[in-house]
N, C-alpha and C positions, 0 to 999 in steps of 0.2 A: 568453615563455610567458604565455598569458592567465591572468586570475584564475581562470577555470573550471578550467583545467588544473592550476593550483596547488592548488585545493581537491580535485580528483580525486586528485592525487598524495598529498596529506596523508591523505586517507581510506584510500588503499591502504596507505600506510606504517603507519598506526594499526592497521589490521586485520591486517597482517602481524606486527606486534609482539604482538598478542593471540594469534595462532597460535603464535608462538615461545615465549611465556610459558606457554601451555597445554601445549605439548609440547617442552620445551627439548632433549630428547635424541632427538628423532625422527630415524631413519635413513631414507635414500632408499627402502629396501625396505618401510618401515612406511607403510601407507596410512591416511590420515586422511580423514574424511568431513566436508565443509562443505555446509550446506544453504542454499538461497534459496527464498523463498515467494511472490515476486511480481516482476513486471517494474517495477522502481522504482529511483530514484537511490540509495536506501539499500542495495540489494543489488548495485549495479553494481561496487563495488570487488572483490567476489568474482570476477566474470567477468573483469575487467581483469587481476587478478593471475594468474588461471588461464591466460588466453590469452597474456599477456606472458611467462609462464614464471618469474614471481617466486617461486612456491612451490618449484619445482625448484631455483631458484638458491640457496634457503636450505635445501636438503636435505629438503624436505617433498613427499611424494607424496600430493597431495590429490585426492580424488574428489568432484567438484562435482555435487550432486543437487538436484532440485526436489521440494519438499514443499508440499502444497496450501495450508496455512495456518500462521500463527504458533503457535497452540495445539498443532497437531500437531508442529511443529518442537520445541516445548518438551518434549513427551512423548518424542520421539525422543532428545533430548539427555539427559533424565533416565534413559532406558533404556540409554544408552551407545552408541546407534547413530549419533549425530552428535556431532562434536567441537566445532564452532563454527557459528554461523549469524548471519544478519542479522535475527533476529526482533525484534518491537517490544517496548517496555518493559512494556506492560500484562501480557503473559504472565508476565513475571518477577515482577511484583507479585502476580498471581493465584497463581502457584506458591508464592511465599513465604507467602501467607495460608493456603495449603493444607498448609503444613508441608514443602514440597519444598525441596531445596538447589540452586537455580538462581540464578546471579549474572550481572551484566553486567560484562564485563571491559573494555569500551570503548564509546564513544558517538560517533556522527557527527552533530554538531549544526549543521554549516555546509553541510548539503545540504538543499535545499528538495524535499520528497517529495510535493508537491501539484502536479498538472498541470491545465491548462485546455486542453481540446481543442475545436475548432470547425471548421465547414465552411470551404471556401476563400473564401467571401464575407465572413468575419469576419477582418479583418487586425489589429485592435487592440481593446482593451477598450472604446474609445469606440464601436465598431460595435455593441456589445451594448446601448447606451443605449436605453431605451424598449422593449426586447424582453422577452418573457416567457421565463423559463428554468425548466425542470423538472430538478431535481437529485435523483438517486436515491442515497441513502446505503445501502450494502450491505456484505456480506462473503462470501468464497468458501465459508465453512462454514455459512452461514445458509440453512436450508431454505425459509422463507417468501420470502427474497430471490430464490431460484431460481424460485419459483412466480410471482412478479410480474414477473420479467425479460422474458418474452415480451410482456407487456402494455405495458411501457415501450418496448420496441423497436417495437411496432406504432404506439404513439402518436407516436414520433419520425418515422415515415413519414407518418402521417396528418396531422400538424401541421407538416410540413416547410414552412419559410418563415414560419411563424407562431410556433412555439415551438422554442427551442433545448433539446435534451435532453442531459444529461450524467450521469455517475455518479462517486461517491467511495467508494473502499474504506476503511472505517473503521479497518481494521488498519494501513494505511499512512499514514493521514491523521488521526491521533487528535486533534491540536490543532484541525483544521478541524471535526471532529465535536463537540468540546467547545465551540468558538466558537458553533456553531449549536444547542447544547443537545440534541444527538441522544442519547437515552437508550435507545432500542430500534430495531431494524432489522427489515425495511426501513422507512425514513422518506423520504418524498418532500417536497421543498420546492419550492413554486411561488414564483419570485422575479421581481421587476420593478423596474428602476432600482436594482439592488443591494440591495433590501430584500425580506425574506420576506413574501410576500403571503398564503400559506396553507400549512398543514402537513397531510400525510396519513401516518398511522402504520399499519403492518401491510399484509398482502397483501389489500387491499380489491378489490372488483369494479371492472372497467374503467369502468363507467358512473359510478361515484363520482368517479374521477379526471377523466373527461371533463367532468363537471359543474363541477368546481372550475377546470379549465383554461379552460373557456368563460367563466366568471365573471371570470377574470383578464385575458382578452383585451380 
């Protein structure tokens, strides 16, 4: 068994333990609701356990649902609509500061929840050397992020071959956002040779982004 499979198995066992602790007397007829908020490694144990039948094996009838964002998952949990979820730690802190009783019963710290996606011509990190990269820090619940998304998509097409464009969901990649000092979203980072060349904050006009991209090329 590979190291990756070991980590995946440990994550599944840890999450199963959390569910059993939360509902120790759950009967097969009792339906529990588990929520996931993004396609990420953090949420994958829920799908694996559901598809592999681990829930039923332990006498748990779990209904797996999708909720758009971690803050919404937190609200659903506090309202009693969700029993357990893979929400990020920030919403737990925010809920506590607001006086709500929301706790973390487990944590998966051996899973890297940050992904790098590139076109087929990029086969290694070395292939990005010397290239200009535009990174969009965003979140599903962010209105201005939705407003600027079509602009970023257009730029990806217009600068194809010149600029690599990617995006980072701050809810699923909090440490990455902290590393680059992201305090508000949307934030666009223009990077070259692994270093930040320029920063654009907010849903700015396309012309402003174009001007900074051209200056970085």
